[in-house]
N, C-alpha and C positions, 0 to 999 in steps of 0.2 A: 674532667674528661675531655679529650680533644675531639674536635670535629674531624670527620673524614675530609679529604681534599675536595671531593665532589660536592659535599654539602656546603663547604665554605664558598665554592664558586657560585653555586646557586643562590646563596644568601646575598652575595655581593652583587650579582646581576639584578636581583629583585630590588635591592636598595637603590641601585642606579636608576632603574625604571621609575620607582616611586619618587626619587629626587627630581628626575627630569619632568615628570608629570606635575610636580608641585611648582615648577618654574614656568609652566605654561598657563597663562591667564585664561579663565573660562570665557571671558569676553572676547579674547583673541580667537578662540575656536568658533565662537558664535558669529564673529565677524567675517569668517571665511566666506568668499563669494559662493552663492548658490549656483548649481549647474544651470546653464541657460535652457529655457524651455524651447523645444523645437517648434518650427512653424506649424506643422500638422497638429501638434498637441495644443497649440494656442487657438485653433479653430473651434467654433461652437456651431453645431447644426441644431436647428429647432424649427418648430412650426406649430400650427394650431388649425382646428376646424371649428367653425361656428355655424350653427343653424338656429333659426328662430321662427316664431309664429305670433302674429298679432291679431286679436279678435276685435273687429269693429262691428257692433250689432247693427249699425245704420248704413254702412257702405263698404265697398271694397277699396275705396280710395282713402288713404291716410294722408290727407292734405296737411302740410307742415312737417311731414316726416319723409325723408328720402330713403334711408337705409332700412326702415321697417315697413316699406311699401312694396307691393300692394298688401292690403289686409286680407285676412281669412285665407292665407296661403302659406304653406310651409316653404321657407326660404333657406337656401344654402348661402349664407351671407359671405363667409370668408373661408377659403382653404388656402393656407399660407405655408410655404416652406422656404427656408433661407439658411444662409451660412454667414457667419460674422467673426471678426477678430476684434476684441475689445481693446481699447486703450487702458493701460494701467492707471487707475485714478490717482495713485500715489506717485506717478512718474515725475521725476524732477528734470530729466533730460528729454531728448527727442523720443517720441513714440508715435506709432501709427496703427491704424486699424481700418476696417471696412465693414460694410453690411450690404448684402444682396438678398432681397426677399421678393419672390414671385407670388401673386395672388390670383385666385380664381373664385368667382361667385357673383352674387347679385350686387354686392357693394362696389365691385370694380366698375360697373357702368356709371356710377356716381362720381368716383374719385379719379377717373382717368386723367393722365397727362396727355395733352394733345400731341399726336404724332407717335405715340407709343402704344400699339395694339388697340387704339381707341375705336377703330371700326373693323377689327379683325374677326369678330364673332357676332353675328346678328341673332342674339338670344339674350334673355334677361341675365343669364350667367355668362360672364365674360372674363377674359384674362387681362392682367395688368401687372406692372412692376410697382410694388408697394414702395420699395426703396432700393437704390443702387448708388452708393456713395463711398467715399474714403474719408477718414478722419485723421487729422494730424495734431499732435501736441508739440508746440514749439516753445522752448525755454527762453523766450525773448520778451523785451519791453518791461515786464513786471516779474515779481517773485513767483506769482502763480502761473505766468506764461500765457500763451494764446492757444486756443483750440480752433481748428478749422474744419469745416464740413464742406465737401465739394462733390457735386453730382446731382442726382434726382432724389429728393427727400421730402417727407411730410413737413408741412409748415411748422415752425416753432411757435407760432401765435396760437393762443387759445388754451382753454382749460381741458377740452376733450381732444381725443386723438382718433386716428383711423383704426389702429390696431385694437381689436375688440376688447382684449383683456386689460387695456389701460383705462377703462371707464367703469364707473359705478353702475350705470344703467345700460339697458339694451337700446332704447331709443336715444336720439341725440337732441340737443337744444337747437332752437332757431339760430342762435349765434353760430354754432358749429356748422349747421346746414347752409346758412344763407349770409352770414356776416363775416366769413373768413375764407381765405384760400384753403385748398386741400393740400396741394403740393407745389414745389418749385424745382426748377432746374438752374443751377448756378452754384453759389457758395456763400457762406457767411462765417465770420469770425466771432468768437466769444473771448473777450479780453478780460482776464481775471485781475482786475485792478488791485484788489485786496480781498481778504476773506469775506468782506461784506458786499462789495460792488463788482458786478460784471457789466461790461459794455458790449453791445452787439452791433455789428456792421456787416452788410453784405450786399450782393448784387445778383440778380437772376433774370430770367427771360419773362417773368410775369406770373400771373395766377394760372396754375394748372397747365402750363405750356412748356414746350421743349425748344428745339432748334429748327431752322428751316421752315418747312410747311407746318411744323408743330407749334409755331409762334403765330398767333392770329393777327398780329399787327407789326411784327418785326422790330419791336422796341423792348428795351429792358426796363427793370424796376429796381428799387432800392429797399433795403431793410435796415432798420436802426432801432435801438432801444436800450433799456437798462434793466438789469436784474439785481434785486437786493436780497441777500441771503443772511442767515444766522442772526436775524433780528429777534429781540426778546429771548435771548439764549437759545436760538434755533427754532423757536416756535412759530415765527412769522417769516414769510417770503413774499416778494412782490416781483412780478414780471410784466414790464410795460414795453410793448413792441409796436412799431408802425411799419407798414409796407405800402410803398407809393410807386405808381407807374401807370402808363396807359394800358388799359385792359380790354377795351372794346375792339371787336373784330373789324378789319378794314374791308368791308363789303358794302356794295350799294344797297342790297336788300336790307341789311341791318340798319344802315343809316336812314333809309326811307321809313322803316318801321318805328324807329325810336328817336329820330332826329328832332321831333317836335317843331318842325319848320325851321330849325336853326342849323341843322346838319351836325355831324359828329366828325371831329378830326381825330381819327383813331391813333395817330402818331403823337398827339400832344395833350388830348383831354385826359386828365389824370383820374385815377381811382385811389382813394385813401382808405386803407384798413388800419384802424387803431384799436388796440386791445390791451386791457390791463387785467391781470389775474392776481388776486391776493389770497394767500392760503395761510390760515391760522390753525395750528395744531397744539392746543394747550396741554394735551396729555395723549396717552396711547388709545383712549376711547373715542375722543371727539375730533372731527376735522371739519373746519368751516372754510368754504371756498367761495369767493365773490368774483364774478367776471363782469367787466364793463366794456362795451363794444360800441364803436361808431364807424360807419362806412359811408363814403360819399363818392359819387361818380359824376364828374363834371360834364362828361359827354352826353349822358342821358338825363342830367339834371335830377338825380335821385339821391335821397339820403335815407339811411336806416340806422337805428341805434337801439340798444337794449342793455339790460342788466339781468344776470342770473345769479341765484344764490343756492349753493349746495350745503347740506348738512348731513354728515355721515357719522353714525354711532357704531362702534365695533362691539357687538354683543359678546362674541367670543373671538378666538383667533380664526375661526372658520366662517363665522356668520356676521354680517353687518347689515344695518338698515339705513337707508338714505332717502332724502327728499330733495327735489330740485324745483324751485320756483323761478319763473322767468317772465319778463315783459319785453317784447320786441316790436318796435314801430317801423313799418316799411312805408315811409312817408311818400315815396315816389311810385309806389305800386310796381316795383321793378325786381326786387331781390328775392322775394318769396314766391315760389311757384311749385308746380307739380308736373314732372315729365311723365308721359304715358308710353312713349315709344322707347325702344332699346337704345337709340342713338340721340334722343332728344337733347340731353345736356351737352354732349360734345358738338352736336350741330348748332346749338345755341351759341356756344363759345366760339365756334368757327364762323358764325354769321350767315349760315345757310338755312336757318330756320327762323321764322317770324317769332321773336321772343315774346310777343304779346300773347301767343298761344299758351305759354307756360305760366304766365303771371296770374295773380289773383285779380278779380274784376275791379277792385277798388282799394284805395289805401286803407290799411288795417293796422290797428294796434293789437298784436297777438299776446295772449296770456297762456301760460302753460304751467301745469303742476304735475310732477311725477313723483311717485313713491314706490319703493321696491326694496327687495332683499338681494344681497350678493352672498352666495353660499359657495365656499371652496372647501370641500371635505378633505381631511387629512387621511393618510394611510394608503394612498394609491401607490403602486409600485413605481419607482423611479424609471424614467423621468416624466411620467404622466402627471398631468394636473387637470382638474375639472372645476369649472365655474358655472353655476346656474343662477340666472337673474330674472325672477318674476317681477312684474311691475304693473301698476295701473297709472294711466295718464289721462289728464283732462286738458283739452285745448279750447280756447274761447276767443271770439272776436270782441275785445273789450269795448270798442267804439260802436258796437251794434251791427257790424257787417256779418255776412253769412258765407264764409268761404268753405265751410266744411260739409262733407257728406253730399256733395252735388252728384246726382245721377239722373237717369231717365225718369224715374218716378218722383224725384225731388229736385227739379231744375233750379229752384231758388236757393237751395242749400240751407244750412243750419248755422246758428251762432256758436254752437258748442259741439264738441266731439269727445267721446269717451272711448278709450281703447284699453285692452288688457293684453299684455305681451309677455313672452318668456323666451329666453334663448339659453343655449348650452354651449360652452367653449371647452373643447378637449385639446389641451396643450401637450406637446411632446418635445 
């Protein structure tokens, strides 16, 4: 039986299509370039709100803690909103990104950059720029290339960060509060030497400073260090960084208060921040982090050093339990203090406030132990996220000093301080 002419044409066309399809490699189709993502589609808007409360049965003063003070008062720690464009982590060619985050809350009075809203609001809740920088990935020097960060940014030193959701605990360590900078204005490069070794190098205006009147001595500082990644099949990382530069304010009042009869050369007397963070994660359940810190100021002849150990166990995907033990020695009775006024810290850094008013009364070796849960329930509608962090913390003067719980009814203070804190972070 003969086919009709129409049926014959259809069968021939179908055969041609099938033959053409068989000649096209599946890999060739997969290798077709993806449509470029528009700039607006590459932007990410996000933020969070953190509030907390710390109970101190003996005093309203949480000495040794900056962001969880004062005690026995509900705090709006951080309300942050921002926009960013991330760099593609797999980028082999040039790529760029940026981050801008504004912050309002009681934490802002602690982490201010001088010259940026640092005296704009005379209240415990203040405004600040948490981060405003650009990032560049340059395919140069090495196979992994070089990453640059330029602008105003949180310090890369340390195990803990300003952004609340990046930490296991509500309260912060002595090292974070007193042994490290909070932010810098300048830039630094991360050179990916190979998959294991990163080299860091940068320059900035100093610790918590900006430009012009926002730089308390008009001099710059340097950042350098090394990062080790993918050790022990990715279970171990090491980050060792140093930040060096003159940090004392260039004012006569400051020099008179802390010159110790020798004077301070604010342009040349160096402050050295040295910090090493070792993180070991043998499996998905356990994380061990050790931080070692040393800071020295040649102008005021002060030295402080300490070590902290974190152990975190993931009970479930939503709940973890952690402990932090720490010893921190303020050998020069300079670094650890307690600001009471809204502008005390920025005035101290500017050199218009007698710094001895903030310091402890004598050199102290501080001990601190914190234990608490970190709960992040699942099932919230996108893009919301919730974190709740209850904790108990014990501070002590190991060498017998009494810097805690000083008030009108207890002018001599205590050797120990016990606090109970909890905060909640709503991210969006």
